[in-house]
N, C-alpha and C positions, 0 to 999 in steps of 0.2 A: 260197461264191463262190471263182471260179479267181483267180490271182495278176492275171491282166489284169485281170480284173472289179474287184479290189479298187484298183489303180494308177488306171482310169478314175474311179472313183469319187471316189478322193484328188484327180486332175486338176481335177474339176468344182467340188470343194469347195475347191481352191487358186483357182481362177478366179473362183469366187463371191465370196469373201473379197477377192480385189484387187480386181474392181469396187465392191463396198459400200465398201475405203478408198479410194477417188475414182477408181481407172482404168477410169471405161468409155467413157474415149475409143475405143479401139480395138474396142469393144462391136459386133457385129453387130446391127443395129436393124433392126426390121421396118417396112415402108412406115405411112403415116397410117391408111390404109382397114384393113388388119389390126389396127392397134392399136384403132381404134374400134369393130371388131367384137369384140374381147376385152371392152372398157367394156361394151358392150350385153348380151354373155352374163352376165359377172358382175352385171351388176343384173337381168337375168331370173331366174337362179339365187336371188337374195335375194329378189326379187317373189314366186315361186311358193312359196318357203319360209315366207315370212310372211303371204300370203296364206292359205295352208292354217292354219296356227296360229290366225289370227285367224277364220276360216269356223267352224272346230271351236268357237272362242268364242262366237261369234254364234248357233251351233245350240245350243249348252249351256253358257248362262252362268255356272253354278254350279261355279267353281273345284274346291271340294272334293268335290263329287259327280264330277265327272270326274277327279278323282285317284283316288278312290275305285273309279270302274268302271276305270280303269287297270292299278290292282293286282288287282282281283278277276278281271279276264280275263287278264293275266299268271299268276295263280297257276291257272286253268282250262287254261292252254296248259300247263303244268308238270304238273299231274296228267294232262293227255291229253284234258280237257273242253273241247273247243272251243267256246265261247258267248259270244257277244258280249250285256253286259247290254242292257236297254233304259234308255235316261235318262227319270228320273221328270218329266214334264212338270209344270209347276205348274198349268197346268189342269187335270193329272188330280187333282191333291191339293186345289184347290179343289173340285172337281167331288164329291170324296169327301165332304167336308164340307156340301157342300149339300145331296146326297141324303140324309145320315146324319140331319139336322135337319129336313129336309124331312118325311122319313119319319116322325120322332118325333113331329112337330106333328101330323100325320095330315091326312084329306082335307076334315075340317071345319075346317080353317085354309086360309085363301087364300093367307094367306103362305107356310106350308107347301108348297102345290101349286106355289107360284110358284118357291119354291127349288128342289123337284122337277125343274121345267121347265127352271130353270138350270143346273141338275147337270148331267140330262141333254146338253144342249146344250155345256157345259166338256167331256164326255166325248168327244163328237165332235170338238170341237177339238182335243183331247190327241191324237187318234186320226191326225187330220189333219198335225197337227205331226211324229208319229212318220213319216209319209209324206215330209214335207219333208226330214227327216233322212236317210230312206235314199236319197230322190231325189238331195237333194245330193251324197251319198258315193258315189253310183253315177255321176252324170252330170259331176259336176265333180270332187271331190277325188281319186276313184281315178285318171282322166286327167292331173290334176296330178303325182299322186305317179308315174306310170307316166314322164311328161315326165322328172322328177326322176331318178329310177334308171336309166333308159336313156338317153336322149337328150341332158341336159345330162351327166350321168355320161362318156357317151362323148366329148364335146369336151373334158372336163378332162382326159383320160386322154391324150388326143392332145397338150393344149397342154403338159401335164407333159413327155410324152418330148420335145417340142419345145425346151422351155427346156433339159432335160439334155444335148439332143443341138448345141444352139448353145453350151453353156458347154464341152463337150468340143472342138467345131470351134474355138474363140476360144481356148482355151488352147494347142492345138498348133499353129494359125496364129500365136500371139503368141512361141511358142518356136523358130519359124522352121527352121532348118538343125539343131536337136537334134533334130527329129523326121524322119523320113523322111517324103518327099515323097508317097510312096503312101498314107501314113497320114493326112496331111493333105487329100487328094483323097476316100478314102473317109468321112471324117468330113463334109466337105462334101455328099457325095452323101446321106449318112444326113440329114443338117438339111435339105436340099430334099425329101425324101422326107414328113418330118415335119411340114414346113410347108405343104405341099400338102394332107396328111391332116387337120393342124388347121385351116386356110383352109376347107376343104370340109364338115366337120364343123360349123363356125360358120356358114358361110353357109344349109347346111341347115336350121339350128337356127332362124335368125333370119328365114328364108324361110316358116317354117309358123306366119305369123301366123293365116290362116286356122283353123288347128286351137284355137288360142290363143282367138281372138275367138269361135269355135264354142262352146268350152268354157265361156265368159261369158254368152254366150246361154243355155247350158241353166241354168245359175243362176238366172238372171232368170226365165227361161220355168216353172220349177219354183216358185219366188216367187210368181209371178204366181197362178199356179193353187191354189197356199196361200191366199192373201188372197182370190182368189175364192171358194174354198169356204168359209173362215173368214165371209165377208161374208153368201155364202147363209144359213149357220148362225146369223148374229146377226140378218138382218134378219128370218128366219122365227119368231124367239126374241121380237124386238122386237113384231111382230103379234099372237104370243101373250099377251104381257103388255099390251099396248095394251088388247085385248079382255077380258082378265080385270078392266083398271080400269073400264073401260066396265059391265062385268056389276056388280061390286061396288057402283059409284055409282047404278046402277038398281036396286039391291035396297032398300026401305023399312030405315032405321036399327033396330038392333037395341036392346029395351028392357031396362032391367035392373030385374029381380025383386027383390023386398024379401025378404030371408032371413029365416025364422023358425027359432026353436028348435021340435025335435020330441021328441017324447016320447021316453025313452030317453038325451037327451042332454044332459040337465041331471044325470046321476048319481043313478038311481033305485037306491040300493044299499040292502041291509037295514041296518039302523039298528045294529048290531052292527060293520057295515064303514065306518061314515060319519066321516070327518074331525072331522065339527062334532058328532058325537053326544057327550052329557055323562053321560047315562046310563050303569049298570051294562052291561058285554057279557059274553056268556056266552063263555068260552074255546072252543076248539075243539078234540076231544079226536081224536088221529088214533093210527090203529095201524101209521103206517111207522115203520121203522126207523132210531134215531138214526144219524147221523153218525159214522164211526170218529175217536177222538182222535187227533191226530198231535203229534208230538214239537214242539216250539219251533223247531227249526233244520229240520225237513222242512216246515215253515207257511213258514217265512221263505226257503226255497229255492225252494217253490212260488210264492209270493206274487211274488217276485223275477223265477221266469221268464215269469208272466203279465204283468206290469206293465212289464219292461223291453222299451224301444220297439229295433227293427232299429237296428245300429250301423254297417253296413255301406251305402253310397249305394243308394237303392233308389227305385222307383217302383210305381204302382199304374195299371193299366190302366182308364181311363173309358170308354172304346167297345171291341167287338171291333175289332180289327185284323187283317186277313188279307193275309198275304204274298205280292204278284203277282210281286215281280224276286227274282232270285238274291242272295242276301247281307241280305234283309229278313228280320225275326223277327215271327211273327205271335204274337198273344196274346187270351185272351177278358177281357171284361169284369170288373175285381174283381184279376185275376191279379197277382201282385207280382211284380216282375223287377230283377234286380242291375244296377245302372248302372255303367259300364266307363269311358265317356268322352262327351260331348257334340262329336259332328262339326262343326255349327255352329247356327245360331239354329234350325232348322228339324229338326234329325235329331239324335237318341241314338245309343248302340250300349251294347246289354245283354246279359243273360244269362239264360234262365228256369232253372225247376228242375231240368229234366234235363240243364242244360251244353251246350242251344244257346245259340249267340251270333248276333247280327245288327243291323240297324237299324230302327228304328221312328220316328214321325212325335213332336215334341214333343207337340202339341195332343193327342195321345190317351192321356197317359198325365197324372197326377197324382207331384207330388214327396214321397216320404215323407222321404228323406234326401238330401240334396243332395249333390252331389260336391263335393268339397275344392276350393278356391280354387288 
């Protein structure tokens, strides 16, 4: 910065401190209409910022999952792998549970078949919820972000420049004869130029109501389409369940058959193997080799290794879990995983034997060793 620029910044700071100390009587003031436009622009900028924040919370209500997705998206950008994670909809999680247990109960169970139907409908609801997220982002959030980054940012730039030139003009005007008249005239001209630019940019921004209202209409339209499709899916599901109830009620009630013990179920074992046999039994001669005799220390070590439970936090998979999103950790039924942390009431973070880490649902595992408090 040149010496002249440094002096100008010093003059602005001096004028600013003078006004803050109570010397605003000689301050150049804008008219009431201009001040009102400034107030509306400030409110508009704050409104757009908060609406965007709360819209994201409306679409993705779980704050822990949102934070995890943001971290993984940032990590992907750093690694050069631009990929947006898909938010795990609650409908999809419930659908997986319904389909899992409905399939386990089988077609012979009316309850199992009904759960499969409900699970398939919930899967459809999850898909249209994903479409809602995409539609709201494209038609509402992205235009608001552009408004914030371009139009409002430009207005703030002109207002900041106007404020600086106003301080410079007032400082030179207050000094009077100590400042050359041509500098005062030049400062006044720059002030008028900035005033015109700031006024025009605020006027254009506040005159674009039709654009902002159109964006709100797009938000509502996307929601209407989402709820319409949801209603169609749920009404069709409701009709299927009512038909199933009617079919069940129209069938004759099942009769329970008396169970009888069959031959071989009461323990037809040879006399010498019966636990209640009091007669002599013939010892069984075998040619199998005897087990090797181990030292006491090795026997103790072996028994400790077998009987010692896992000491680190761990879980066992109750069902097969297939990872559908980046960051999730899939596993098989019965597989042992090491627990790292609990993200929230629905998700754990863990690691398999290969060293792969990721997230998986709490309801799909059995805790063997809990995490420390």
